[in-house]
C-alpha positions, 0 to 999 in steps of 0.5 A: 499499499502506497503511504499518500499524504492528503492535505485539508482544505477549508471544507475538511477543516468545517467539517472537522470543527462541527464534529468536535463542537468547534466555535470556529468563526471562519476559515480563511486566508489571514488578509481576509482579517483586515476586512472582518469584524473580529469576534470571540471564537475561534478562526483557521486561518491560512498564511498564504495571499488569498491570490495564491493556493496557500501554504499552511494552516494556523489556529487563531482562538480569540476571547473578546480583547485576548487572543491564542495563536498557535503554528504548527511548524513553531512560527512566531504570529505576524505583526498583521495578526 
């Protein structure tokens, strides 16, 4: 059997969030945050620009004025986030 790696799409992430009862506000490119009213809850953001195919997903959890950023690659949050 061949070992295959499948990439997660935004649809896959939404399905998983629903299965795990995660208050997912949006799955989008990070550039979309510029035009969005940020609400408390979870966001899964692609770190690429929205005119490219995407790089990798990060998680942002917002609770009021506080936020927790998680990048499985270990990169720090960019200033724009």
